[in-house]
C-alpha positions as CSV (number, residue, x, y, z in Angstrom):
1,X,108.8,43.9,81.0
2,X,109.4,40.1,81.5
3,X,111.9,40.4,84.3
4,X,109.3,43.0,86.2
5,X,106.8,40.2,86.2
6,X,108.6,37.3,87.2
7,X,109.7,39.5,90.2
8,X,106.8,40.6,91.3
9,X,105.5,36.7,90.6
10,X,108.4,35.7,93.0
11,X,107.3,38.2,95.6
12,X,103.9,37.1,95.7
13,X,104.7,33.5,95.9
14,X,106.6,34.4,98.9
15,X,103.9,35.8,100.3
16,X,101.2,33.3,99.6
17,X,103.1,30.3,100.5
18,X,103.3,30.5,104.5
19,X,99.4,30.7,104.3
20,X,99.0,27.7,102.2
21,X,101.1,25.5,104.3
22,X,99.5,26.6,107.4
23,X,96.3,25.5,105.9
24,X,97.7,22.4,104.2
25,X,99.7,21.4,107.6
26,X,96.4,21.8,109.4
27,X,94.4,19.3,107.2
28,X,96.8,16.4,107.3
29,X,95.9,17.0,111.4
30,X,92.8,15.1,112.9
31,X,91.4,18.9,114.0
32,X,90.4,19.9,110.3
33,X,88.5,17.5,108.0
34,X,89.2,18.8,104.0
35,X,88.3,16.5,101.1
36,X,90.4,16.3,98.6
37,X,88.4,18.4,96.1
38,X,88.4,20.9,98.7
39,X,92.5,20.4,98.9
40,X,92.9,21.0,95.2
41,X,90.7,23.5,94.4
42,X,92.4,25.9,97.8
43,X,95.8,25.1,96.1
44,X,94.6,26.1,92.8
45,X,93.1,29.3,93.8
46,X,96.3,30.2,95.7
47,X,98.2,29.8,92.0
48,X,95.6,32.0,90.9
49,X,96.0,34.6,94.0
50,X,99.9,34.6,93.3
51,X,99.0,35.9,89.9
52,X,96.7,38.0,90.9
53,X,98.7,39.5,93.2
54,X,102.0,39.6,90.9
55,X,99.3,41.6,88.1
56,X,97.9,43.9,90.6
57,X,100.9,45.0,92.2
58,X,102.6,45.8,88.4
59,X,99.5,47.5,87.7
60,X,100.1,49.6,91.0
61,X,103.7,50.6,89.6
62,X,102.6,51.4,86.5
63,X,99.2,53.1,86.9
64,X,97.6,53.9,90.1
65,X,101.0,55.0,92.1
66,X,102.0,57.6,89.4
67,X,98.8,58.4,88.4
68,X,98.5,59.8,92.0
69,X,101.6,61.7,91.9
70,X,100.7,63.2,88.8
71,X,97.3,64.5,89.3
72,X,98.7,65.6,93.2
73,X,101.7,67.3,91.5
74,X,100.0,68.8,88.6
75,X,96.8,70.2,90.3
76,X,99.4,71.5,93.0
77,X,101.7,73.1,90.6
78,X,98.3,74.9,88.9
79,X,97.9,77.2,91.6
80,X,94.5,75.9,91.6
81,X,93.5,74.7,95.2
82,X,89.6,74.4,94.8
83,X,90.1,72.4,91.9
84,X,92.8,69.8,93.8
85,X,90.4,69.6,96.4
86,X,87.2,69.1,94.3
87,X,89.0,66.4,92.5
88,X,90.6,65.3,95.6
89,X,86.8,64.4,96.6
90,X,85.5,62.9,93.2
91,X,88.5,60.6,92.9
92,X,88.2,59.4,96.4
93,X,84.5,58.3,96.0
94,X,85.3,56.5,92.4
95,X,88.5,55.1,93.9
96,X,86.4,53.5,96.8
97,X,83.5,52.6,94.7
98,X,86.6,50.5,92.6
99,X,87.9,48.8,95.8
100,X,87.6,45.2,95.6
101,X,88.0,44.7,100.1
102,X,85.0,46.9,100.2
103,X,82.8,44.6,97.7
104,X,83.7,41.8,99.7
105,X,82.9,43.4,103.2
106,X,79.9,43.9,101.4
107,X,78.6,40.2,100.2
108,X,78.9,38.9,103.2
109,X,76.4,41.6,105.2
110,X,73.0,39.9,103.5
111,X,70.3,41.2,105.3
112,X,71.9,43.5,107.4
113,X,72.2,46.6,104.8
114,X,72.0,47.4,101.2
115,X,75.2,46.3,99.6
116,X,75.4,49.6,97.1
117,X,73.6,51.8,100.6
118,X,77.0,51.1,102.0
119,X,79.9,51.5,99.1
120,X,78.2,54.5,98.0
121,X,78.1,55.9,101.7
122,X,81.4,54.7,102.2
123,X,82.7,56.4,98.9
124,X,81.0,59.4,100.0
125,X,83.2,59.3,103.6
126,X,86.0,58.6,102.2
127,X,86.1,61.3,99.7
128,X,85.1,63.7,102.2
129,X,88.4,62.8,104.3
130,X,90.6,62.7,101.2
131,X,89.1,66.4,101.0
132,X,90.3,67.3,104.6
133,X,93.5,65.3,104.0
134,X,94.9,67.3,101.4
135,X,93.2,70.6,102.8
136,X,95.2,70.0,105.9
137,X,99.0,69.5,103.4
138,X,98.3,72.7,101.9
139,X,97.4,74.6,105.4
140,X,100.3,72.7,106.5
141,X,97.9,71.7,109.8
142,X,99.1,69.2,112.5
143,X,97.5,65.8,111.5
144,X,97.7,64.6,115.3
145,X,94.9,67.4,116.1
146,X,92.7,66.1,112.9
147,X,92.7,62.1,114.3
148,X,91.7,62.9,117.6
149,X,88.9,65.4,116.5
150,X,87.8,62.9,113.9
151,X,88.1,60.2,116.6
152,X,86.6,61.9,119.6
153,X,83.5,62.8,117.1
154,X,83.7,58.8,115.9
155,X,82.7,58.1,119.6
156,X,80.4,60.6,120.0
157,X,78.4,58.7,117.2
158,X,78.9,55.3,118.8
159,X,77.3,56.4,121.7
160,X,74.3,58.0,119.7
161,X,74.3,54.5,117.7
162,X,74.3,53.0,121.3
163,X,71.3,54.8,122.4
164,X,69.4,54.5,119.6
165,X,69.7,50.4,120.3
166,X,71.5,49.5,116.4
167,X,74.6,48.6,118.6
168,X,75.0,45.5,115.9
169,X,76.2,48.1,113.2
170,X,79.0,49.2,115.6
171,X,81.6,46.5,114.5
172,X,80.3,46.8,110.5
173,X,81.2,50.5,110.7
174,X,84.6,50.1,112.2
175,X,85.1,47.3,109.7
176,X,84.6,49.9,106.8
177,X,87.3,52.1,107.6
178,X,89.6,49.1,107.6
179,X,88.5,47.9,104.2
180,X,88.3,50.9,102.4
181,X,92.5,51.5,102.4
182,X,92.8,48.4,100.3
183,X,94.6,47.4,97.3
184,X,93.4,50.0,94.5
185,X,93.2,53.1,97.0
186,X,96.5,52.8,98.9
187,X,98.9,53.4,95.5
188,X,96.6,56.1,94.5
189,X,96.3,57.9,97.8
190,X,99.7,57.6,99.2
191,X,100.7,59.1,95.7
192,X,98.8,61.7,96.0
193,X,100.0,62.6,99.2
194,X,103.4,62.7,97.8
195,X,102.5,64.1,95.0
196,X,101.2,67.2,96.3
197,X,103.5,67.4,99.5
198,X,106.6,67.6,97.0
199,X,105.0,70.3,94.7
200,X,104.0,72.5,97.8
201,X,107.8,71.1,99.3
202,X,109.0,73.0,102.8
203,X,111.0,71.3,105.7
204,X,108.0,68.7,106.4
205,X,107.7,67.4,103.0
206,X,108.0,63.7,103.8
207,X,105.7,63.8,106.8
208,X,103.2,65.5,105.0
209,X,103.4,63.1,102.7
210,X,101.7,60.5,104.9
211,X,98.9,60.6,106.8
212,X,96.0,60.3,104.0
213,X,95.1,56.9,104.8
214,X,95.1,57.7,108.3
215,X,92.0,60.4,107.5
216,X,90.6,58.6,105.1
217,X,89.8,55.7,107.6
218,X,87.9,57.7,109.4
219,X,85.7,58.7,106.8
220,X,83.5,55.3,106.3
221,X,83.6,55.1,110.5
222,X,81.4,58.4,110.2
223,X,79.5,58.1,107.1
224,X,78.3,54.8,108.5
225,X,77.9,55.5,111.8
226,X,76.0,58.7,110.4
227,X,74.1,55.9,108.2
228,X,73.2,53.5,110.9
229,X,71.9,56.7,113.6
230,X,69.1,57.5,111.3
231,X,68.3,54.4,109.2
232,X,64.7,53.0,110.1
233,X,64.6,49.8,111.8
234,X,67.3,46.9,112.8
235,X,69.4,44.5,110.9
236,X,68.4,41.3,109.7
237,X,71.2,39.6,109.3
238,X,71.5,36.4,107.5
239,X,74.7,33.7,107.6
240,X,76.1,33.4,104.2
241,X,76.1,30.2,102.2
242,X,80.3,29.3,101.8
243,X,80.2,26.7,99.7
244,X,83.1,25.5,97.8
245,X,81.4,25.1,94.1
246,X,83.7,24.3,90.8
247,X,80.5,24.7,88.7
248,X,80.3,28.5,89.8
249,X,83.7,29.7,89.0
250,X,82.0,30.6,85.3
251,X,79.5,33.1,86.8
252,X,81.2,34.2,89.6
253,X,84.2,35.1,87.2
254,X,81.7,37.3,84.7
255,X,80.5,38.8,88.1
256,X,83.5,39.8,89.1
257,X,85.2,41.0,86.1
258,X,82.0,43.1,85.0
259,X,82.0,45.2,88.7
260,X,85.3,45.5,88.6
261,X,85.9,46.9,84.8
262,X,82.9,49.5,85.6
263,X,85.1,50.6,88.8
264,X,88.1,50.6,86.8
265,X,86.4,51.8,83.6
266,X,85.3,55.0,85.9
267,X,88.3,56.1,87.5
268,X,89.9,55.9,83.3
269,X,87.1,58.5,82.1
270,X,87.8,61.1,85.1
271,X,91.5,60.7,84.6
272,X,91.0,61.1,80.5
273,X,89.1,64.1,81.0
274,X,91.7,65.7,83.5
275,X,94.6,64.6,81.1
276,X,92.6,66.7,78.4
277,X,91.9,69.6,80.0
278,X,94.2,69.9,83.1
279,X,97.2,67.6,82.9
280,X,98.4,67.7,79.4
281,X,100.6,64.9,80.4
282,X,103.2,63.0,77.2
283,X,102.2,60.3,75.8
284,X,105.3,58.7,76.7
285,X,104.0,59.0,80.9
286,X,99.7,58.4,79.6
287,X,100.8,55.0,77.8
288,X,102.8,53.1,80.7
289,X,99.5,54.2,82.6
290,X,97.0,52.5,80.5
291,X,98.8,49.5,80.6
292,X,99.2,49.6,83.9
293,X,95.1,49.8,84.1
294,X,94.7,46.6,82.7
295,X,97.2,44.8,84.3
296,X,95.5,46.0,87.1
297,X,92.0,45.2,85.9
298,X,93.2,41.5,85.3
299,X,94.7,41.3,88.9
300,X,91.6,42.2,91.1
301,X,89.4,40.2,88.7
302,X,92.1,37.0,89.3
303,X,92.5,37.8,92.6
304,X,88.8,38.1,93.7
305,X,87.5,35.1,92.0
306,X,90.0,32.8,93.6
307,X,89.5,34.4,97.0
308,X,85.4,34.0,96.5
309,X,85.7,30.5,95.3
310,X,88.8,28.9,97.4
311,X,89.7,31.1,100.0
312,X,86.1,32.2,101.5
313,X,84.6,28.7,102.1
314,X,88.2,26.9,103.4
315,X,88.3,29.9,105.9
316,X,84.6,29.5,107.1
317,X,85.3,25.7,107.7
318,X,88.1,26.0,109.5
319,X,86.8,28.5,112.0
320,X,84.0,26.3,112.3
321,X,85.7,22.5,113.5
322,X,88.3,24.2,115.2
323,X,86.1,25.9,117.5
324,X,84.4,22.6,117.1
325,X,87.6,21.0,118.2
326,X,88.4,23.6,121.7
327,X,88.6,27.4,121.6
328,X,92.4,27.3,122.2
329,X,93.4,25.6,118.7
330,X,91.5,28.3,116.9
331,X,93.1,31.4,119.2
332,X,96.3,29.8,118.3
333,X,95.3,29.7,114.5
334,X,94.2,33.1,114.7
335,X,97.5,34.5,116.0
336,X,99.7,32.4,113.6
337,X,97.3,33.0,110.3
338,X,97.6,36.5,111.3
339,X,101.3,37.4,111.5
340,X,101.7,35.7,107.8
341,X,98.2,36.9,105.9
342,X,99.2,40.5,106.1
343,X,102.2,39.3,104.1
344,X,100.2,38.6,101.2
345,X,98.5,42.0,101.5
346,X,99.3,43.8,97.8
347,X,99.0,46.9,99.5
348,X,101.4,46.5,102.4
349,X,104.4,46.4,100.0
350,X,103.2,49.8,98.4
351,X,103.4,51.0,101.8
352,X,106.6,49.4,102.9
353,X,108.6,50.6,99.6
354,X,107.3,54.0,100.2
355,X,108.0,53.9,103.7
356,X,111.5,53.0,103.6
357,X,112.4,55.4,100.8
358,X,110.8,58.4,102.2
359,X,112.3,57.9,106.1
360,X,115.6,57.7,103.6
361,X,116.6,53.5,105.4
362,X,115.5,55.0,109.2
363,X,112.4,52.5,109.0
364,X,113.9,49.6,107.4
365,X,110.6,47.6,105.2
366,X,112.3,44.4,107.5
367,X,111.4,46.1,110.7
368,X,108.1,47.7,109.7
369,X,107.0,44.2,108.1
370,X,107.7,42.3,111.4
371,X,106.0,45.1,113.2
372,X,102.8,44.8,110.8
373,X,102.8,41.0,111.5
374,X,103.1,40.7,115.3
375,X,100.5,43.1,115.5
376,X,97.7,41.6,113.0
377,X,98.4,38.1,114.5
378,X,97.5,39.7,118.0
379,X,95.0,41.7,116.6
380,X,93.2,38.3,115.4
381,X,93.9,36.4,118.4
382,X,92.0,38.7,120.7
383,X,89.3,39.0,117.7
384,X,88.8,35.0,118.3
385,X,88.8,35.7,122.0
386,X,85.9,38.3,121.9
387,X,84.1,36.1,119.3
388,X,84.3,33.1,121.7
389,X,83.4,35.0,124.8
390,X,80.9,37.9,123.2
391,X,81.4,41.3,124.2
392,X,81.7,44.7,122.5
393,X,84.2,45.4,120.0
394,X,84.3,48.8,122.3
395,X,86.2,47.3,125.0
396,X,88.9,46.9,122.2
397,X,88.5,49.6,120.0
398,X,88.5,52.8,123.0
399,X,91.5,51.7,124.8
400,X,93.4,51.2,121.5
401,X,93.0,54.1,120.1
402,X,93.3,56.4,123.2
403,X,96.7,54.0,123.4
404,X,97.6,55.2,120.1
405,X,97.0,58.6,120.5
406,X,98.8,59.1,123.2
407,X,101.8,57.6,121.9
408,X,101.5,60.2,119.0
409,X,102.8,63.0,121.7
410,X,105.7,61.0,122.5
411,X,107.1,59.9,119.2
412,X,108.0,61.9,115.8
413,X,105.1,63.3,113.2
414,X,106.0,60.8,110.8
415,X,105.8,57.6,112.9
416,X,102.5,59.1,113.6
417,X,101.4,59.2,109.8
418,X,102.9,56.0,109.3
419,X,101.6,54.2,112.1
420,X,98.1,55.4,111.3
421,X,98.2,54.4,107.5
422,X,99.7,51.0,108.1
423,X,97.1,50.3,110.1
424,X,94.8,51.2,106.8
425,X,96.7,49.2,104.4
426,X,97.2,45.8,106.8
427,X,93.7,45.0,106.7
428,X,93.1,44.2,103.1
429,X,91.3,41.3,100.8
430,X,92.9,38.5,102.3
431,X,91.7,40.0,105.5
432,X,87.6,40.3,104.8
433,X,88.1,37.5,102.8
434,X,89.9,34.8,104.3
435,X,89.8,35.7,108.2
436,X,86.5,37.4,108.5
437,X,84.8,33.8,107.2
438,X,86.8,32.2,109.7
439,X,85.3,34.7,112.7
440,X,82.1,34.4,111.2
441,X,82.6,30.3,111.1
442,X,84.1,31.0,114.6
443,X,80.4,32.5,115.7
444,X,78.2,30.0,113.6
445,X,78.6,27.6,116.5
446,X,77.4,29.9,119.3
447,X,75.3,32.4,117.8
448,X,72.7,33.3,114.9
449,X,71.6,36.0,113.3
450,X,72.2,39.9,114.7
451,X,74.7,38.0,117.1
452,X,76.6,37.0,114.4
453,X,76.9,40.2,113.0
454,X,77.9,41.7,116.3
455,X,80.5,39.3,117.6
456,X,82.3,38.0,114.2
457,X,82.5,41.0,112.3
458,X,85.3,44.2,113.7
459,X,88.3,41.7,112.5
460,X,89.2,44.1,109.9
461,X,89.2,47.0,113.1
462,X,91.3,45.3,114.8
463,X,93.9,44.3,112.5
464,X,93.6,48.1,111.2
465,X,93.9,49.4,115.3
466,X,96.5,47.3,116.4
467,X,99.4,48.1,114.3
468,X,99.2,51.4,115.1
469,X,100.2,50.7,118.3
470,X,102.9,48.6,117.4
471,X,104.5,51.0,115.0
472,X,104.7,53.8,117.0
473,X,106.4,51.4,119.7
474,X,108.8,51.0,117.4
475,X,109.1,55.0,116.9
476,X,109.5,55.1,120.7
477,X,112.0,52.7,120.6
478,X,114.0,54.0,118.2
479,X,113.7,57.6,120.5
480,X,114.8,55.9,123.4
481,X,117.8,53.7,121.9
482,X,119.1,57.2,120.1
483,X,119.2,59.0,123.6
484,X,120.8,56.1,125.1
485,X,123.4,55.9,122.7
486,X,124.2,59.9,123.1
487,X,124.4,59.5,126.7
488,X,126.4,57.2,126.6
489,X,128.7,59.2,124.4
490,X,128.9,62.4,125.8
491,X,129.6,60.4,129.7
492,X,132.5,58.7,127.7
493,X,133.6,62.7,126.4
494,X,133.2,64.0,129.8
495,X,135.1,60.7,131.4
496,X,137.9,61.5,129.2
497,X,141.3,63.3,130.6
498,X,140.7,66.8,130.8
499,X,143.9,67.4,128.9
500,X,142.6,65.8,126.1
501,X,140.0,68.5,125.7
502,X,140.8,71.8,124.2
503,X,139.4,74.8,125.2
504,X,138.1,76.9,122.4
505,X,136.5,80.0,124.3
């Protein structure tokens, strides 16, 4: 156990260290003025952030991943598809309510939308689409067709929202799709897909195990767009107060602990009911899951407290001060920090392990991380440009998803499923707790009220979208490379002396 924790600490340190180095180097320049108190607090919070990620990863390995696999495998083997679908919906709702990324996003939407209304709406959206995703695996339906239909519905709802003069909700709607697939939901949902696909078997079992994250990201989009289109009145957005106050650690820790405990308790309670009446797993499997849930609880609490106390205020201040110095500085910083921030997302490390295992090394962890880093760097750089110039998120989103869906026809289906899953997991807690405050800081220099809501939000959606293109491009390159190699090999064979070719006909 000690070795496992030390291993997780090593990897979480490697993940967080680049962000800290970049911020501290920036603080040493005249571009950003951070006080000694702010620097010390940021360093202390970075240490706790590292510990939180390590504990969470332990919890994901011990609890969320095996729990998802056991539920998926056990309920599929029971040959009761209606029970599997119903439990998938309920677990989708509960897991989403427990998702820290969603809470971080909701807390920054002061006056725009009620926190609880947003969280419940998003939870229902995830539950419905998880239902659809599981049904797709059972019926062995094509992922591309469902994705195309889903995004056609999304863009149709966007037109309704624009027609009702509530376009300020568009960016928030797309962000809600990105934040729901994060620290808690990804391990469970991906493992659920693996369990179901393994149980069903078949030639495309590996391919079918991916795609749940992709579909679950569409659910919140549809749900929040519907909520926006049919709600009364308009947003009255108020800029959050990002203040670095050490005296608030106690109150923040207590509030976050209660929130996370209640969320984890709901998951534990429902799993207990399943264990008692359906799964009936041996104690040797249940006890490690319970220990893992404790690790998850402490990890998420430490993580969220660290980002709220140290990372959000620093992100906001950097965005504001670099914008004052010149747009070129903040665009460059956005690109660089985007390339490294994805490495600190816990869910990314859950994804890359499963991808490498299920593709039998065809897609390595290194190539996946490089593709994600470049994609996220580009997405944040483009988001900063949009915040400075000021235009609708749809100018990025519509072409981006059209390119993504078009690429899906030219690459193996497993690459499409992995790409859309990667988009969901790349947009995790650090995106909503460091990058989003940075964009709000950028916009606070030029906009007020709902204009900040329209221009700053949407960065999570961009982070979720760009990897769809980069990873499918990775798949397309692999196909072209294979065809070129085969063509060269065939040409060499044909160029050989005819006497060396034996005709067996």
